[in-house]
C-alpha positions in Angstrom: 120.6 37.9 66.5 121.4 36.6 70.0 123.6 33.6 70.2 123.9 30.3 72.1 127.3 28.7 72.4 127.3 24.9 72.4 130.5 22.9 72.7 131.4 19.3 72.2 134.6 17.4 72.9 136.7 15.5 70.4 137.1 11.7 70.7 139.1 10.4 73.7 139.9 7.2 75.5 140.5 5.1 72.4 137.1 6.0 70.8 137.1 7.1 67.1 134.0 9.3 67.6 132.5 11.4 70.4 128.7 11.7 70.4 129.0 15.2 71.9 131.0 16.4 68.8 128.6 14.6 66.4 125.6 16.2 68.2 127.0 19.8 68.1 127.7 19.4 64.4 124.0 18.8 63.9 123.1 21.8 66.2 125.3 24.4 64.4 123.4 27.2 62.9 120.0 26.2 64.1 117.6 28.9 65.5 115.7 28.6 68.8 113.5 31.4 70.0 115.4 34.1 68.0 118.8 32.7 69.1 121.3 31.2 66.7 123.3 28.2 67.9 127.1 28.5 67.3 129.1 25.4 68.1 132.8 24.8 68.8 134.8 21.6 69.1 137.0 21.4 72.2 140.2 19.4 72.9 140.0 16.8 75.6 142.9 18.5 77.3 143.0 20.2 80.7 143.4 24.0 80.6 143.2 24.1 76.8 139.5 23.2 77.0 138.8 26.0 79.4 140.9 28.5 77.3 139.0 27.5 74.2 135.5 28.0 75.6 136.6 31.2 77.3 137.9 32.5 74.0 134.7 31.6 72.3 132.6 33.4 74.9 134.7 36.6 74.5 134.3 36.3 70.7 130.6 35.5 70.6 129.1 37.1 73.7 126.4 34.5 73.8 123.3 34.7 76.0 123.8 31.1 77.1 126.6 28.5 77.1 125.9 24.7 77.0 128.9 22.4 77.2 128.2 18.8 76.1 130.3 15.6 76.9 130.2 11.9 76.5 129.3 9.7 79.5 129.6 6.1 78.4 127.5 3.8 80.6 124.7 6.4 81.3 121.3 5.4 79.8 119.9 8.9 79.5 120.7 12.6 78.8 122.2 13.8 82.1 121.8 17.5 83.0 124.6 18.2 85.4 123.9 20.1 88.7 127.3 20.9 90.0 131.0 21.2 89.0 133.7 20.5 91.6 137.1 22.0 91.9 139.2 18.8 91.5 141.1 17.0 88.8 141.6 13.3 89.4 142.1 11.5 86.1 141.7 7.8 85.9 143.1 7.9 82.3 145.4 10.6 80.6 143.8 13.3 78.6 144.6 13.6 74.9 148.0 15.2 75.6 149.0 12.7 78.3 148.1 14.9 81.3 146.9 12.9 84.3 146.6 15.1 87.4 145.6 13.4 90.7 143.8 15.3 93.5 144.7 18.7 92.0 142.6 21.8 92.1 141.3 23.1 88.8 141.6 26.7 90.0 143.7 27.4 93.1 142.1 29.4 95.9 138.7 29.2 94.2 135.4 27.8 95.6 135.0 24.0 96.1 132.1 23.9 93.6 129.8 25.9 91.3 126.1 25.2 90.6 124.9 25.2 87.0 123.1 28.5 86.3 120.7 26.8 83.8 117.2 25.7 84.8 118.2 22.1 85.0 114.9 20.7 86.2 112.9 22.5 83.5 115.3 21.1 80.9 114.8 17.6 82.2 111.0 18.0 82.4 110.8 19.3 78.8 112.8 16.4 77.5 110.9 13.7 79.4 107.5 15.3 78.4 108.6 14.8 74.8 109.7 11.2 75.2 113.4 11.7 75.6 115.1 9.8 78.5 116.7 12.5 80.8 117.6 13.1 84.4 119.6 15.2 86.8 123.1 14.2 87.5 124.9 15.3 90.7 128.4 14.4 89.5 130.1 15.3 86.3 133.1 13.1 87.2 136.6 14.3 87.8 138.0 14.1 84.2 138.0 16.8 81.5 134.2 17.2 81.4 134.1 18.3 85.0 137.3 20.3 84.4 135.7 22.2 81.6 132.4 22.6 83.5 134.1 24.0 86.5 136.3 26.3 84.4 133.3 27.5 82.5 131.3 28.3 85.6 134.3 30.0 87.3 134.8 32.2 84.2 131.1 33.1 84.1 131.1 33.8 87.8 134.0 36.2 87.4 131.9 38.0 84.8 129.1 38.5 87.3 127.0 35.6 85.8 125.6 37.8 83.1 125.8 34.7 80.9 124.1 31.5 82.0 125.9 28.2 81.5 126.0 24.6 82.3 126.9 21.1 81.2 125.1 18.0 79.8 126.4 14.5 79.5 125.0 12.2 76.7 125.2 8.4 76.3 127.2 6.4 73.8 126.0 6.2 70.2 124.8 2.7 69.1 128.0 2.1 67.1 130.0 2.8 70.3 127.8 0.4 72.3 128.4 -2.2 69.7 132.1 -2.1 70.6 131.4 -1.9 74.3 128.9 -4.8 74.9 126.3 -4.3 77.6 126.6 -0.5 77.5 123.4 1.6 76.9 123.2 3.9 73.9 121.1 6.6 72.3 120.7 7.4 68.6 122.1 10.7 67.4 118.7 12.0 66.2 117.2 11.4 69.6 120.2 13.1 71.3 120.0 16.2 69.0 116.2 16.4 69.6 116.8 16.2 73.3 119.4 18.9 73.3 117.1 21.2 71.3 114.3 20.7 73.8 116.7 21.4 76.7 117.9 24.6 75.1 114.4 25.7 74.3 113.5 25.2 78.0 116.6 27.0 79.2 115.7 30.0 77.0 112.1 30.1 78.2 112.7 29.5 81.9 113.9 32.1 84.3 113.5 30.6 87.8 113.7 26.8 87.7 110.7 24.7 88.3 110.2 22.7 91.6 110.4 19.0 90.8 111.7 16.2 92.9 114.9 14.9 91.2 117.1 13.8 94.1 118.7 10.5 94.6 118.8 8.3 97.7 122.4 7.2 97.0 
C-alpha cells in the first residue's frame, strides 16, 4: 500500500502540548484513497527536524509528505505557499539554538514553493465547513526551517515526491491559557487535515482560485 508521511512537532515555547503532534497521533494508520498515513513526531530543533523527516522519507518512500505545525494566533488551518531560506528565531528552539539572519541551506535558492495543490486543499476544507486559508509566510522559526529543508530535500530528489506544510491553530485548552487567542477543536483539525490530504491525492494541477492578500 502506498504511504503518506505526516509529521507533527513536539511542544515548544513553554507549552505542554502541541496541536500538531496531537493531530498526527489521530491520523496515524488511517487510510485515504488507498494510501496509509504514517506519522512521525519531530523535535523542535533546527537541523535535527530536517534530518528526522529526511530519514523518514528514505525509510517509507511516501507518495506525499505533509508537515504540520502550530501557529498560535491564527484562526484557521493555514496551508503554506512558500518556504524561505532564512532562520531568524525570536525564541530559542528546544535545544537552545537561536540563529539570527542565517541561511538554512548555504548556496541554495532563496525560496521553494509547496508542491501540493494548496488551493484545492483549502477549497475542500472550506466546502466542508472547516475554516481554512492560504498563508504566504511560514515564519522564520523551526516550522519554516523544516518546510524549507523538506522542499530542498525533495527538490534534490527531482520532486518525485510531493510535499508541503500546514499550520494549525491553538487547541481550546491552549487558548484558555492565552486569553484572546483563537482556537480550534482537535476533532475539527483532524477532519480538516483528512480533507486536505484527500484533495492533495485527488488533484494533479491545482485549481484556479483567488486567494491573494492585499497586505
